[in-house]
C-alpha positions, -999 to 999 in steps of 0.1 A, spaced: -637 746 239 -663 723 225 -671 693 246 -656 660 235 -676 631 249 -648 606 242 -622 626 260 -646 634 288 -651 597 294 -614 591 295 -609 620 320 -637 607 342 -622 572 342 -587 586 350 -602 606 379 -621 577 393 -598 548 386 -564 562 376 -567 544 342 -590 544 311 -596 519 283 -608 532 250 -615 512 219 -624 542 197 -595 566 202 -582 560 167 -602 552 136 -597 517 120 -580 535 91 -555 552 114 -547 519 131 -540 503 97 -517 532 87 -497 529 119 -494 492 118 -482 494 82 -454 517 92 -445 495 121 -442 465 98 -421 485 73 -397 496 101 -394 461 114 -388 446 80 -359 470 74 -344 462 109 -348 496 124 -359 483 158 -335 479 187 -335 459 218 -352 477 247 -334 487 279 -343 497 314 -330 528 332 -324 562 318 -296 577 296 -262 565 307 -278 541 332 -296 521 305 -290 484 305 -306 455 287 -321 429 310 -340 403 292 -352 388 325 -371 420 331 -383 431 296 -379 415 261 -395 439 237 -379 457 207 -386 494 201 -384 521 175 -387 557 187 -412 579 169 -402 614 158 -431 639 154 -410 658 129 -411 629 105 -436 640 78 -450 606 69 -487 595 70 -483 573 101 -465 599 122 -489 627 112 -519 605 119 -508 594 153 -495 628 166 -525 647 152 -548 627 175 -524 627 205 -519 665 202 -557 670 200 -561 650 232 -533 669 250 -548 703 241 -581 692 255 -568 678 288 -545 708 293 -574 731 287 -599 712 309 -577 695 336 -547 720 337 -522 691 336 -494 712 320 -484 685 295 -457 700 274 -437 671 262 -442 636 249 -423 605 238 -435 574 220 -422 543 204 -433 513 184 -429 482 205 -428 445 194 -428 417 218 -416 385 202 -431 352 212 -422 343 248 -412 378 259 -427 399 286 -421 430 308 -420 425 346 -440 446 370 -428 482 371 -437 519 374 -432 542 345 -411 568 363 -374 571 370 -359 578 404 -346 612 394 -372 622 368 -409 624 375 -420 643 345 -441 614 331 -477 620 340 -498 598 317 -488 565 300 -505 556 268 -505 523 249 -522 518 215 -524 482 203 -517 474 167 -521 436 168 -539 416 142 -576 411 144 -592 385 168 -565 385 195 -574 357 219 -568 354 256 -547 323 250 -523 345 230 -512 361 263 -496 396 263 -522 411 285 -515 443 304 -520 438 341 -525 470 362 -520 466 399 -541 485 423 -542 480 461 -576 463 460 -574 445 426 -555 434 395 -569 446 362 -562 425 331 -565 443 298 -561 423 266 -543 440 236 -571 441 211 -564 459 179 -570 496 181 -575 496 219 -559 525 238 -551 523 275 -542 555 294 -531 554 330 -513 575 356 -476 569 352 -466 577 388 -493 557 405 -500 524 388 -475 495 387 -481 473 357 -467 445 336 -470 427 303 -476 390 306 -457 366 284 -469 366 248 -476 335 227 -473 353 194 -459 387 183 -475 416 200 -475 451 184 -481 485 200 -473 522 202 -463 530 238 -453 563 253 -458 591 278 -472 626 282 -449 647 303 -445 680 320 -414 702 315 
């Protein structure tokens, strides 16, 4: 397999820090295409209030998380879906071949955080389901996101707290089972694609 310098940097960061931040994972054009579809789905009221828990245990708790989501389907043959999953599948093939992670499944959704909402500190795995290995967030916000807009991702490590601002096109990848994290309250709408790479 041909060496991919971008993916190698991500892998190195994951091995050393359990997380990676990449501002060039998707092209600017790809980000525009995905944001346009998010806007279209939002305008036609296809988002739903997010919940916590799994399957029959799902409950909506606004004191814990306040975002709205729309699940993506890789089988949808539209430009945004094909653009997103083409890049994700390329990355999965690379890390499976080089790191032997055994990633065989994935799940992603668009997420919108209305003004004043947040997601309290949590871990991206369920008590009875540990298949999630890598969490991925791609930010689709407007240009020039400022710190005062809030909405930063905070990753908690034993020795430090890492603040990552949701700049347009930025991708954050981290180990789902190791790193607790939260989304701080947002002062304006915050847009992203969020999801997980999973084993069987």
